[in-house]
Jmol script that loads the backbone (N, CA, C; Angstrom):
load data "model"
ATOM      1  N   MET A   1      -9.051   3.755 -17.820  1.00  0.00           N
ATOM      2  CA  MET A   1      -8.330   2.906 -16.892  1.00  0.00           C
ATOM      3  C   MET A   1      -8.652   3.332 -15.462  1.00  0.00           C
ATOM      4  N   LYS A   2      -8.928   2.377 -14.633  1.00  0.00           N
ATOM      5  CA  LYS A   2      -9.219   2.636 -13.232  1.00  0.00           C
ATOM      6  C   LYS A   2      -7.933   2.937 -12.486  1.00  0.00           C
ATOM      7  N   ARG A   3      -8.078   3.613 -11.342  1.00  0.00           N
ATOM      8  CA  ARG A   3      -6.908   3.930 -10.529  1.00  0.00           C
ATOM      9  C   ARG A   3      -7.147   3.430  -9.110  1.00  0.00           C
ATOM     10  N   LEU A   4      -6.129   2.839  -8.547  1.00  0.00           N
ATOM     11  CA  LEU A   4      -6.156   2.342  -7.181  1.00  0.00           C
ATOM     12  C   LEU A   4      -5.081   3.082  -6.403  1.00  0.00           C
ATOM     13  N   ASP A   5      -5.476   3.768  -5.339  1.00  0.00           N
ATOM     14  CA  ASP A   5      -4.519   4.510  -4.516  1.00  0.00           C
ATOM     15  C   ASP A   5      -4.074   3.672  -3.332  1.00  0.00           C
ATOM     16  N   VAL A   6      -2.766   3.621  -3.132  1.00  0.00           N
ATOM     17  CA  VAL A   6      -2.175   2.933  -1.995  1.00  0.00           C
ATOM     18  C   VAL A   6      -1.395   3.976  -1.203  1.00  0.00           C
ATOM     19  N   ASN A   7      -1.868   4.286  -0.007  1.00  0.00           N
ATOM     20  CA  ASN A   7      -1.230   5.278   0.843  1.00  0.00           C
ATOM     21  C   ASN A   7      -0.441   4.564   1.930  1.00  0.00           C
ATOM     22  N   VAL A   8       0.849   4.882   2.000  1.00  0.00           N
ATOM     23  CA  VAL A   8       1.745   4.251   2.969  1.00  0.00           C
ATOM     24  C   VAL A   8       2.199   5.307   3.959  1.00  0.00           C
ATOM     25  N   CYS A   9       1.978   5.056   5.235  1.00  0.00           N
ATOM     26  CA  CYS A   9       2.430   5.988   6.262  1.00  0.00           C
ATOM     27  C   CYS A   9       3.951   5.890   6.372  1.00  0.00           C
ATOM     28  N   VAL A  10       4.603   7.038   6.363  1.00  0.00           N
ATOM     29  CA  VAL A  10       6.064   7.055   6.483  1.00  0.00           C
ATOM     30  C   VAL A  10       6.520   7.849   7.708  1.00  0.00           C
ATOM     31  N   CYS A  11       5.695   7.806   8.765  1.00  0.00           N
ATOM     32  CA  CYS A  11       6.159   8.395  10.020  1.00  0.00           C
ATOM     33  C   CYS A  11       7.304   7.510  10.533  1.00  0.00           C
ATOM     34  N   THR A  12       8.036   7.981  11.478  1.00  0.00           N
ATOM     35  CA  THR A  12       9.206   7.263  11.981  1.00  0.00           C
ATOM     36  C   THR A  12       8.855   5.843  12.426  1.00  0.00           C
ATOM     37  N   GLN A  13       7.777   5.693  13.172  1.00  0.00           N
ATOM     38  CA  GLN A  13       7.382   4.373  13.674  1.00  0.00           C
ATOM     39  C   GLN A  13       7.087   3.405  12.528  1.00  0.00           C
ATOM     40  N   CYS A  14       6.353   3.877  11.517  1.00  0.00           N
ATOM     41  CA  CYS A  14       6.005   3.000  10.394  1.00  0.00           C
ATOM     42  C   CYS A  14       7.231   2.633   9.564  1.00  0.00           C
ATOM     43  N   VAL A  15       8.111   3.594   9.346  1.00  0.00           N
ATOM     44  CA  VAL A  15       9.332   3.321   8.582  1.00  0.00           C
ATOM     45  C   VAL A  15      10.182   2.273   9.313  1.00  0.00           C
ATOM     46  N   MET A  16      10.281   2.393  10.616  1.00  0.00           N
ATOM     47  CA  MET A  16      11.071   1.430  11.389  1.00  0.00           C
ATOM     48  C   MET A  16      10.456   0.030  11.358  1.00  0.00           C
ATOM     49  N   ASN A  17       9.178  -0.045  11.054  1.00  0.00           N
ATOM     50  CA  ASN A  17       8.491  -1.341  11.012  1.00  0.00           C
ATOM     51  C   ASN A  17       8.238  -1.844   9.604  1.00  0.00           C
ATOM     52  N   GLY A  18       8.880  -1.233   8.594  1.00  0.00           N
ATOM     53  CA  GLY A  18       8.847  -1.811   7.257  1.00  0.00           C
ATOM     54  C   GLY A  18       8.026  -1.092   6.201  1.00  0.00           C
ATOM     55  N   ALA A  19       7.587   0.127   6.452  1.00  0.00           N
ATOM     56  CA  ALA A  19       6.745   0.843   5.486  1.00  0.00           C
ATOM     57  C   ALA A  19       7.443   1.054   4.142  1.00  0.00           C
ATOM     58  N   LEU A  20       8.725   1.361   4.160  1.00  0.00           N
ATOM     59  CA  LEU A  20       9.429   1.616   2.896  1.00  0.00           C
ATOM     60  C   LEU A  20       9.534   0.353   2.049  1.00  0.00           C
ATOM     61  N   GLU A  21       9.712  -0.785   2.694  1.00  0.00           N
ATOM     62  CA  GLU A  21       9.769  -2.045   1.959  1.00  0.00           C
ATOM     63  C   GLU A  21       8.418  -2.363   1.323  1.00  0.00           C
ATOM     64  N   ILE A  22       7.342  -2.046   2.022  1.00  0.00           N
ATOM     65  CA  ILE A  22       6.004  -2.251   1.469  1.00  0.00           C
ATOM     66  C   ILE A  22       5.798  -1.357   0.257  1.00  0.00           C
ATOM     67  N   ALA A  23       6.189  -0.096   0.366  1.00  0.00           N
ATOM     68  CA  ALA A  23       6.050   0.834  -0.761  1.00  0.00           C
ATOM     69  C   ALA A  23       6.837   0.336  -1.969  1.00  0.00           C
ATOM     70  N   GLU A  24       8.030  -0.188  -1.746  1.00  0.00           N
ATOM     71  CA  GLU A  24       8.841  -0.709  -2.855  1.00  0.00           C
ATOM     72  C   GLU A  24       8.191  -1.927  -3.498  1.00  0.00           C
ATOM     73  N   SER A  25       7.580  -2.790  -2.693  1.00  0.00           N
ATOM     74  CA  SER A  25       6.943  -3.972  -3.269  1.00  0.00           C
ATOM     75  C   SER A  25       5.734  -3.571  -4.114  1.00  0.00           C
ATOM     76  N   VAL A  26       5.007  -2.550  -3.700  1.00  0.00           N
ATOM     77  CA  VAL A  26       3.872  -2.075  -4.503  1.00  0.00           C
ATOM     78  C   VAL A  26       4.378  -1.456  -5.801  1.00  0.00           C
ATOM     79  N   LYS A  27       5.473  -0.726  -5.718  1.00  0.00           N
ATOM     80  CA  LYS A  27       6.057  -0.142  -6.933  1.00  0.00           C
ATOM     81  C   LYS A  27       6.503  -1.240  -7.902  1.00  0.00           C
ATOM     82  N   SER A  28       6.993  -2.350  -7.374  1.00  0.00           N
ATOM     83  CA  SER A  28       7.398  -3.449  -8.253  1.00  0.00           C
ATOM     84  C   SER A  28       6.190  -4.047  -8.954  1.00  0.00           C
ATOM     85  N   LEU A  29       5.052  -4.016  -8.305  1.00  0.00           N
ATOM     86  CA  LEU A  29       3.818  -4.491  -8.918  1.00  0.00           C
ATOM     87  C   LEU A  29       3.464  -3.632 -10.128  1.00  0.00           C
ATOM     88  N   GLN A  30       3.725  -2.343 -10.048  1.00  0.00           N
ATOM     89  CA  GLN A  30       3.467  -1.441 -11.174  1.00  0.00           C
ATOM     90  C   GLN A  30       4.274  -1.871 -12.393  1.00  0.00           C
ATOM     91  N   LYS A  31       5.494  -2.314 -12.181  1.00  0.00           N
ATOM     92  CA  LYS A  31       6.351  -2.739 -13.283  1.00  0.00           C
ATOM     93  C   LYS A  31       5.847  -4.021 -13.930  1.00  0.00           C
ATOM     94  N   LEU A  32       5.150  -4.847 -13.162  1.00  0.00           N
ATOM     95  CA  LEU A  32       4.625  -6.116 -13.677  1.00  0.00           C
ATOM     96  C   LEU A  32       3.214  -5.981 -14.245  1.00  0.00           C
ATOM     97  N   LYS A  33       2.679  -4.783 -14.230  1.00  0.00           N
ATOM     98  CA  LYS A  33       1.289  -4.557 -14.623  1.00  0.00           C
ATOM     99  C   LYS A  33       0.952  -5.145 -15.991  1.00  0.00           C
ATOM    100  N   ASN A  34       1.791  -4.929 -16.970  1.00  0.00           N
ATOM    101  CA  ASN A  34       1.515  -5.429 -18.318  1.00  0.00           C
ATOM    102  C   ASN A  34       1.555  -6.952 -18.373  1.00  0.00           C
ATOM    103  N   GLN A  35       2.510  -7.550 -17.685  1.00  0.00           N
ATOM    104  CA  GLN A  35       2.607  -9.003 -17.675  1.00  0.00           C
ATOM    105  C   GLN A  35       1.420  -9.647 -16.969  1.00  0.00           C
ATOM    106  N   LEU A  36       0.886  -8.964 -15.946  1.00  0.00           N
ATOM    107  CA  LEU A  36      -0.245  -9.493 -15.195  1.00  0.00           C
ATOM    108  C   LEU A  36      -1.585  -9.099 -15.818  1.00  0.00           C
ATOM    109  N   ARG A  37      -1.519  -8.275 -16.855  1.00  0.00           N
ATOM    110  CA  ARG A  37      -2.706  -7.821 -17.594  1.00  0.00           C
ATOM    111  C   ARG A  37      -3.708  -7.077 -16.727  1.00  0.00           C
ATOM    112  N   PHE A  38      -3.185  -6.175 -15.893  1.00  0.00           N
ATOM    113  CA  PHE A  38      -4.044  -5.330 -15.084  1.00  0.00           C
ATOM    114  C   PHE A  38      -4.578  -4.192 -15.935  1.00  0.00           C
ATOM    115  N   ASP A  39      -5.834  -3.856 -15.757  1.00  0.00           N
ATOM    116  CA  ASP A  39      -6.378  -2.682 -16.420  1.00  0.00           C
ATOM    117  C   ASP A  39      -6.567  -1.550 -15.410  1.00  0.00           C
ATOM    118  N   THR A  40      -5.842  -1.649 -14.310  1.00  0.00           N
ATOM    119  CA  THR A  40      -5.926  -0.679 -13.228  1.00  0.00           C
ATOM    120  C   THR A  40      -4.555  -0.074 -12.975  1.00  0.00           C
ATOM    121  N   SER A  41      -4.525   1.234 -12.830  1.00  0.00           N
ATOM    122  CA  SER A  41      -3.297   1.936 -12.484  1.00  0.00           C
ATOM    123  C   SER A  41      -3.172   1.967 -10.963  1.00  0.00           C
ATOM    124  N   VAL A  42      -2.029   1.586 -10.444  1.00  0.00           N
ATOM    125  CA  VAL A  42      -1.786   1.593  -9.001  1.00  0.00           C
ATOM    126  C   VAL A  42      -0.856   2.755  -8.688  1.00  0.00           C
ATOM    127  N   ARG A  43      -1.339   3.659  -7.815  1.00  0.00           N
ATOM    128  CA  ARG A  43      -0.532   4.820  -7.443  1.00  0.00           C
ATOM    129  C   ARG A  43      -0.154   4.705  -5.971  1.00  0.00           C
ATOM    130  N   VAL A  44       1.141   4.839  -5.688  1.00  0.00           N
ATOM    131  CA  VAL A  44       1.657   4.752  -4.322  1.00  0.00           C
ATOM    132  C   VAL A  44       1.921   6.162  -3.806  1.00  0.00           C
ATOM    133  N   ASN A  45       1.363   6.459  -2.651  1.00  0.00           N
ATOM    134  CA  ASN A  45       1.578   7.755  -2.007  1.00  0.00           C
ATOM    135  C   ASN A  45       2.207   7.513  -0.648  1.00  0.00           C
ATOM    136  N   ALA A  46       3.319   8.170  -0.385  1.00  0.00           N
ATOM    137  CA  ALA A  46       3.957   8.089   0.924  1.00  0.00           C
ATOM    138  C   ALA A  46       3.629   9.370   1.675  1.00  0.00           C
ATOM    139  N   THR A  47       3.091   9.234   2.878  1.00  0.00           N
ATOM    140  CA  THR A  47       2.703  10.411   3.640  1.00  0.00           C
ATOM    141  C   THR A  47       2.877  10.184   5.134  1.00  0.00           C
ATOM    142  N   GLU A  48       3.278  11.232   5.823  1.00  0.00           N
ATOM    143  CA  GLU A  48       3.360  11.175   7.283  1.00  0.00           C
ATOM    144  C   GLU A  48       2.024  11.516   7.904  1.00  0.00           C
ATOM    145  N   LYS A  49       1.133  12.070   7.133  1.00  0.00           N
ATOM    146  CA  LYS A  49      -0.145  12.545   7.660  1.00  0.00           C
ATOM    147  C   LYS A  49      -1.208  11.454   7.721  1.00  0.00           C
ATOM    148  N   LEU A  50      -0.857  10.263   7.340  1.00  0.00           N
ATOM    149  CA  LEU A  50      -1.829   9.171   7.318  1.00  0.00           C
ATOM    150  C   LEU A  50      -2.300   8.808   8.719  1.00  0.00           C
ATOM    151  N   CYS A  51      -1.390   8.792   9.662  1.00  0.00           N
ATOM    152  CA  CYS A  51      -1.761   8.351  11.009  1.00  0.00           C
ATOM    153  C   CYS A  51      -1.660   9.456  12.046  1.00  0.00           C
ATOM    154  N   ASP A  52      -1.150  10.597  11.688  1.00  0.00           N
ATOM    155  CA  ASP A  52      -0.978  11.714  12.624  1.00  0.00           C
ATOM    156  C   ASP A  52      -0.176  11.313  13.861  1.00  0.00           C
ATOM    157  N   GLY A  53       0.748  10.391  13.682  1.00  0.00           N
ATOM    158  CA  GLY A  53       1.616   9.977  14.777  1.00  0.00           C
ATOM    159  C   GLY A  53       0.957   9.067  15.802  1.00  0.00           C
ATOM    160  N   THR A  54      -0.217   8.531  15.485  1.00  0.00           N
ATOM    161  CA  THR A  54      -0.945   7.702  16.443  1.00  0.00           C
ATOM    162  C   THR A  54      -0.890   6.218  16.111  1.00  0.00           C
ATOM    163  N   CYS A  55       0.007   5.826  15.221  1.00  0.00           N
ATOM    164  CA  CYS A  55      -0.018   4.435  14.750  1.00  0.00           C
ATOM    165  C   CYS A  55       0.991   3.539  15.461  1.00  0.00           C
ATOM    166  N   LYS A  56       1.347   3.862  16.672  1.00  0.00           N
ATOM    167  CA  LYS A  56       2.323   3.038  17.391  1.00  0.00           C
ATOM    168  C   LYS A  56       1.921   1.576  17.456  1.00  0.00           C
ATOM    169  N   ASP A  57       0.660   1.303  17.732  1.00  0.00           N
ATOM    170  CA  ASP A  57       0.196  -0.077  17.835  1.00  0.00           C
ATOM    171  C   ASP A  57      -0.229  -0.659  16.503  1.00  0.00           C
ATOM    172  N   ALA A  58      -0.303   0.180  15.471  1.00  0.00           N
ATOM    173  CA  ALA A  58      -0.801  -0.272  14.176  1.00  0.00           C
ATOM    174  C   ALA A  58       0.265  -0.248  13.085  1.00  0.00           C
ATOM    175  N   SER A  59       1.463   0.173  13.424  1.00  0.00           N
ATOM    176  CA  SER A  59       2.460   0.382  12.376  1.00  0.00           C
ATOM    177  C   SER A  59       3.023  -0.933  11.847  1.00  0.00           C
ATOM    178  N   PRO A  60       3.338  -0.975  10.564  1.00  0.00           N
ATOM    179  CA  PRO A  60       3.117   0.072   9.576  1.00  0.00           C
ATOM    180  C   PRO A  60       1.652   0.110   9.124  1.00  0.00           C
ATOM    181  N   LEU A  61       1.201   1.315   8.848  1.00  0.00           N
ATOM    182  CA  LEU A  61      -0.177   1.533   8.431  1.00  0.00           C
ATOM    183  C   LEU A  61      -0.214   1.814   6.936  1.00  0.00           C
ATOM    184  N   VAL A  62      -1.056   1.076   6.225  1.00  0.00           N
ATOM    185  CA  VAL A  62      -1.228   1.244   4.779  1.00  0.00           C
ATOM    186  C   VAL A  62      -2.726   1.310   4.503  1.00  0.00           C
ATOM    187  N   VAL A  63      -3.127   2.214   3.616  1.00  0.00           N
ATOM    188  CA  VAL A  63      -4.528   2.319   3.231  1.00  0.00           C
ATOM    189  C   VAL A  63      -4.616   2.005   1.735  1.00  0.00           C
ATOM    190  N   VAL A  64      -5.350   0.954   1.397  1.00  0.00           N
ATOM    191  CA  VAL A  64      -5.518   0.534   0.007  1.00  0.00           C
ATOM    192  C   VAL A  64      -6.935   0.892  -0.426  1.00  0.00           C
ATOM    193  N   ASP A  65      -7.030   1.854  -1.306  1.00  0.00           N
ATOM    194  CA  ASP A  65      -8.325   2.281  -1.846  1.00  0.00           C
ATOM    195  C   ASP A  65      -9.335   2.556  -0.731  1.00  0.00           C
ATOM    196  N   GLY A  66      -8.867   3.247   0.314  1.00  0.00           N
ATOM    197  CA  GLY A  66      -9.747   3.638   1.408  1.00  0.00           C
ATOM    198  C   GLY A  66      -9.865   2.644   2.544  1.00  0.00           C
ATOM    199  N   GLU A  67      -9.284   1.456   2.407  1.00  0.00           N
ATOM    200  CA  GLU A  67      -9.367   0.432   3.447  1.00  0.00           C
ATOM    201  C   GLU A  67      -8.031   0.324   4.189  1.00  0.00           C
ATOM    202  N   PRO A  68      -8.021   0.658   5.481  1.00  0.00           N
ATOM    203  CA  PRO A  68      -6.759   0.601   6.235  1.00  0.00           C
ATOM    204  C   PRO A  68      -6.329  -0.835   6.535  1.00  0.00           C
ATOM    205  N   ILE A  69      -5.020  -1.025   6.500  1.00  0.00           N
ATOM    206  CA  ILE A  69      -4.411  -2.296   6.902  1.00  0.00           C
ATOM    207  C   ILE A  69      -3.420  -1.954   8.002  1.00  0.00           C
ATOM    208  N   GLU A  70      -3.724  -2.354   9.224  1.00  0.00           N
ATOM    209  CA  GLU A  70      -2.831  -2.107  10.345  1.00  0.00           C
ATOM    210  C   GLU A  70      -1.827  -3.251  10.452  1.00  0.00           C
ATOM    211  N   LYS A  71      -0.636  -2.933  10.954  1.00  0.00           N
ATOM    212  CA  LYS A  71       0.457  -3.909  11.051  1.00  0.00           C
ATOM    213  C   LYS A  71       0.645  -4.606   9.709  1.00  0.00           C
ATOM    214  N   ALA A  72       0.655  -3.789   8.673  1.00  0.00           N
ATOM    215  CA  ALA A  72       0.701  -4.287   7.301  1.00  0.00           C
ATOM    216  C   ALA A  72       2.002  -5.029   7.001  1.00  0.00           C
ATOM    217  N   THR A  73       1.867  -5.999   6.125  1.00  0.00           N
ATOM    218  CA  THR A  73       3.014  -6.698   5.565  1.00  0.00           C
ATOM    219  C   THR A  73       2.922  -6.556   4.051  1.00  0.00           C
ATOM    220  N   SER A  74       4.010  -6.760   3.370  1.00  0.00           N
ATOM    221  CA  SER A  74       3.986  -6.692   1.907  1.00  0.00           C
ATOM    222  C   SER A  74       2.987  -7.690   1.345  1.00  0.00           C
ATOM    223  N   ASP A  75       2.959  -8.893   1.906  1.00  0.00           N
ATOM    224  CA  ASP A  75       2.039  -9.927   1.420  1.00  0.00           C
ATOM    225  C   ASP A  75       0.582  -9.508   1.584  1.00  0.00           C
ATOM    226  N   ALA A  76       0.246  -8.939   2.742  1.00  0.00           N
ATOM    227  CA  ALA A  76      -1.138  -8.530   2.996  1.00  0.00           C
ATOM    228  C   ALA A  76      -1.550  -7.386   2.073  1.00  0.00           C
ATOM    229  N   VAL A  77      -0.652  -6.443   1.864  1.00  0.00           N
ATOM    230  CA  VAL A  77      -0.958  -5.308   0.990  1.00  0.00           C
ATOM    231  C   VAL A  77      -1.111  -5.773  -0.448  1.00  0.00           C
ATOM    232  N   MET A  78      -0.208  -6.621  -0.917  1.00  0.00           N
ATOM    233  CA  MET A  78      -0.289  -7.123  -2.288  1.00  0.00           C
ATOM    234  C   MET A  78      -1.558  -7.940  -2.485  1.00  0.00           C
ATOM    235  N   ALA A  79      -1.928  -8.746  -1.496  1.00  0.00           N
ATOM    236  CA  ALA A  79      -3.158  -9.539  -1.608  1.00  0.00           C
ATOM    237  C   ALA A  79      -4.381  -8.628  -1.708  1.00  0.00           C
ATOM    238  N   LYS A  80      -4.398  -7.549  -0.917  1.00  0.00           N
ATOM    239  CA  LYS A  80      -5.512  -6.602  -0.953  1.00  0.00           C
ATOM    240  C   LYS A  80      -5.586  -5.915  -2.304  1.00  0.00           C
ATOM    241  N   ILE A  81      -4.442  -5.520  -2.849  1.00  0.00           N
ATOM    242  CA  ILE A  81      -4.412  -4.869  -4.168  1.00  0.00           C
ATOM    243  C   ILE A  81      -4.913  -5.821  -5.236  1.00  0.00           C
ATOM    244  N   ILE A  82      -4.414  -7.038  -5.251  1.00  0.00           N
ATOM    245  CA  ILE A  82      -4.830  -8.024  -6.250  1.00  0.00           C
ATOM    246  C   ILE A  82      -6.329  -8.295  -6.132  1.00  0.00           C
ATOM    247  N   SER A  83      -6.813  -8.404  -4.907  1.00  0.00           N
ATOM    248  CA  SER A  83      -8.238  -8.642  -4.682  1.00  0.00           C
ATOM    249  C   SER A  83      -9.090  -7.502  -5.244  1.00  0.00           C
ATOM    250  N   LYS A  84      -8.673  -6.273  -4.988  1.00  0.00           N
ATOM    251  CA  LYS A  84      -9.424  -5.120  -5.471  1.00  0.00           C
ATOM    252  C   LYS A  84      -9.374  -5.017  -6.999  1.00  0.00           C
ATOM    253  N   ILE A  85      -8.241  -5.343  -7.582  1.00  0.00           N
ATOM    254  CA  ILE A  85      -8.127  -5.316  -9.049  1.00  0.00           C
ATOM    255  C   ILE A  85      -9.000  -6.404  -9.665  1.00  0.00           C
ATOM    256  N   ALA A  86      -9.011  -7.572  -9.056  1.00  0.00           N
ATOM    257  CA  ALA A  86      -9.802  -8.689  -9.576  1.00  0.00           C
ATOM    258  C   ALA A  86     -11.305  -8.391  -9.533  1.00  0.00           C
ATOM    259  N   LYS A  87     -11.726  -7.676  -8.485  1.00  0.00           N
ATOM    260  CA  LYS A  87     -13.144  -7.325  -8.364  1.00  0.00           C
ATOM    261  C   LYS A  87     -13.563  -6.276  -9.379  1.00  0.00           C
ATOM    262  N   GLY A  88     -12.553  -5.513  -9.844  1.00  0.00           N
ATOM    263  CA  GLY A  88     -12.823  -4.481 -10.851  1.00  0.00           C
ATOM    264  C   GLY A  88     -13.427  -3.311 -10.239  1.00  0.00           C
TER     265      GLY A  88
END
end "model"
wireframe off; spacefill off
backbone 0.3
color backbone group
């Protein structure tokens, strides 16, 4: 089974701009994995070290399988995850 890492910055700025809600939406995707027939494991990592406190203009910052998403929204992150899973 393949693994897809989703890193969510949880510095103060990112949390205030919705990072925790994004992390929760990705976790909900994990619960739907069997229904959606994903053969990929999605792992969510919350870290303050993602942006080193420099993401004021980019918050919330999320990195999906090495690709950063600045000013991330749950919809944008979920679309990126689905796209990467579909590509295999």
